[in-house]
N, C-alpha and C positions, 0 to 999 in steps of 0.2 A: 358528295365528294367532288364531282366535276364542277359544281357551282363554286365551291371553295377555291379550287385551282384557278378558275377564271377570275375570281375576285382578287386573288393574290397576284396573278400576272398583271392585272390592270393596275393595282396599287403600285407595284414595283416599276411599272413603265411610265408613271407620271412623275413630274418634277416634285420636289419636296414642297409641301403646302406652305405658302407664304414666303418661299425663297425669293430673294431679290434677284433681279436680272442683272447680270454682269455686263457692263458697258465700258468700252475704251474710247476716250476722246484724245486724238493726237494734238499736241500743242507745240508751238515754236520753241526750239531748243536754244535759240540765240537771239533773244530780243529783250535784253535788259533795259529797264527794270521790270518789264511787264510779264515776260514769259521766257524762262531759260532752264537749262539743265544744270543741276549741281550734283555731281557724282551719280548721274542717271536719274535723279529725282526732279520732278517738275517744281519750280519755284518762281516767285514773282508776284507783282501786284494783281495781275489778272488771274493768276493761279489761286490766290487767296479768295478773290471774288467768286470764281467758278467753284472752288471747293465748298464755299459756304452754301451756294445755291444747290449743288449736288447733294450735300448732306441733308437737305430738306425735302428731297424728292423721294417720296414713298414708293417702294417697290423696285428701286434701282440702286445698284452698288457701282459707282462710277470711279474709274481710275484714269489718270492723265499720263500719257506717255510722251515725253519730249523727243522730238525728231528735228533734223535739219529741215528748214522751211521747204526747200525744193523736194526733199524726200516726202514730206507731208502732202504736198500737192500731187505727187505721183501716186501715193497711197489712195487718195481720193479719186483720182482719175481712173485708176485700175479697178476700183471698187473693193480694194482689200480692207479698207477701213470705213468707219461710220461718219465721224465728224472731225473737223479741223478748226483750231482756234489759235490766236485771234485772227479772224478773217474779215477783210473789207468786202464789200459787195462786188462780185465779179460775174453777175448773171449775164452781162453783155459780152464777156470775152473768155470766161472759163465755163463752158457748158456743163462740165462734169461736177461743178460745185453749186448745188442748188437743191433744196431751199436753204434759207438762212434763219437763224433764231432772231428774237428780239435783240437789238443792240444792247450790250451791257456797258458800253462806254463810247464816248465820241472823242477821238483823237484830233488834235490840231496840228496839221503838218505845216511846217515853216521852212523858210530858207535861212541858212546860217552861212555867213560869208566872211572872207577876210575883211577886216575893218576898212582898209583902203579902197576895196571894191565898192563899198557903200558910201564913199565920199560923194559920189553922184547918187542922187536919190533914185531908188529902184522900188517904188511901191507896187508896181503892176506886174503880176506874174502871169505868163512867162515873158511877155514882150520886153520888159526892161532887162532881161537876162540873156538876150540874144548876144552871141559872140563870146560868152563865158563858158568855162568848163565846170560842169555840175556833177557832183558825186551822189551816189545813192547806194543803198544796201542791195546786194544781189537778191533777186526774187521778189522785191517790192515793186513789181511792175505796174501797179495801179497808181503809184504816186506821180504827181506832176500834172496830170490831166491830159485830155485829148490834144489840146493845142500844143502843150509842151512836147508830147510825143511826136507830133507832126513836125515841129521845128527841129527836133533831134534827127528825124528821118531825112529831113531836107538838108542837114548839115549846118544849120544856123546856130545850133547849140551843141557844144562838145559834151558828150555824156559818158560817164564811166561808173561801173558798179564795183563794189568791194564787199568782201565776205561779211564783215561785221560793222556795227555802228561806231565802236571805239576806234577801229581802224580808219573809218571815214573821217572822224574828227581829227585824228592825228595826221592824216594826209592833208586835210585842210590847214591844220596848224603848221605844216611844213611847206605850205605854198603850192602843193601839187594840184589842188582844186581852187577855183575861185569861190565857189559856194557848194553847199550840199543841202539835201533835203532830209529833214528829221522831224520826228514828233517833238513838240515843244517840251513836254514834261520829261521825256526820255533824254533830250539834249541836256537840260539842266542837271539831271541826275548823273549822267555819264561824264559830263564836263567837270563837275565837282569831284568825281572820283579820280579823273585823270590829273587834276591839280593836286589833290591830296597825295597821290602816289608819286608825284614828281615827274610823271611822263609828259605833262604839259607845264611849262614854266613861262611866266610872263617875262618879257624881255628877250628870252631865248627863242620862243616860238612866236609865230604870227598872231597878232591880236585878232580876236573873232568878235563878230557882232551879228545879231539877228536881223534878218531882212524881211521880205514880204511874207505875209500869210498865204500859203498855197491853197489851203482849204481844210474843212473838217471831214473826217472819215468815221462813220459809225463802225463799231467793232462787234462782231457776232461769232457764233459757231456756224460754220458752213458745213452742210451735209453732203455726202457723196451721192450724187444722182444715180450713177451706175449701180451702186450697191443697193440703194432703195428700190430701183426699178427691177433688179434681179431678185427681190424678195429676201435679201440676205438678213435684213433686220426687221422682222415683223412687228417689233415694238416701236418703230420709229415715230409714229403719230403720237402715241402716248408719251413717249420721252420728250418730244419737242414741245408738246402742250404743257407738260409739267415743268420743264426748264423755263419756258417763256413766262409762265405764271409766277415762278419764284423770282425771276429777275425783275419782273414788273413790280412785285411787292417790295423788292429791295430798292428799286429806283424811287418809288413813291415815299419810302421811309428815309431816303437820303443815306442809305447804308453803304452804297458802293464807294462813294467818295471817302467816307470815314474809314473803310477797310483799306483803301489805297493810301490815304494819308498816314495811317498807322503802320504801314509796311516798313520793315527793316531788313536789309540784306545782310 
C-alpha cells in the first residue's frame, strides 16, 4: 500500500507527459507593417514569419505579446520576460539583451528627406547630413550608427524622436524635419497608407524623396540575459536551438520573403 501511495504522489507531481512548454515572446506593439498590436493581438509581417517558425517547434507552445518598445526593453532588463522581437544587435550597448537568435530578416535603413534638401547631393551618411534636423522613432537608438550619434552629441546634427513612424513621416511632410531615418520597406508601406487616407496630399504637403542608405540591420529575437542567468527559463537552450533551426530552414527555402510579400493588413 505504501508503494502505491508513493507511485501516485510521484505521478501527480510530474507535468503531463508530452505537454508543450508555454513560452511568451514580447514583440513591438507599434512598428507597422512588421510588428504591431491590433486590439491586443500581435500582427504584422514579422509576426507571420515568427508564428510559422513557432508552429513547427516541437515541444513548445509560443504566444506573442505586443508591448510598447520601451516597455519591452525594460521587461528584458529586469528579467521579467524571456525574449524580445524584432531586435537589432545591441550586445555592445544593451548588456541585458543577449544572446540573439539567427536573424530572420535584414532591414535596410535609409534616410528620407524633403525633396528640396536633396537638391544638393547627399550620398554619404552621416557627413552629408551635418546641419540638418533628423527625425527618428523613439527607442530606435541603434539607428544612424556610431558616427551619427557622435555628431548629434556634438550638436552638429539636430536630432528629435517621435513616438511612431507615421507621425515621423507627417512631421517630415509638414517641414518640421529635414530628413528622417526609416526602414525602406516600412516607409513605402506607410507612405502609401498615408496617401490613400488623405493624410498626405501632393501639392499640400512637402514633396519627399529617399536619400542615402544608412545601412543594413539584421533582425532577431533578443533574449533576456538577466532572466537566463537567474535560471528562470531552464528550457532556453533547447528553445533557441529549435527556433534557429526552423528559421534557417525557412531562409534556405526562400519562405520568409514569400510570407512577407503575401502579408495583408
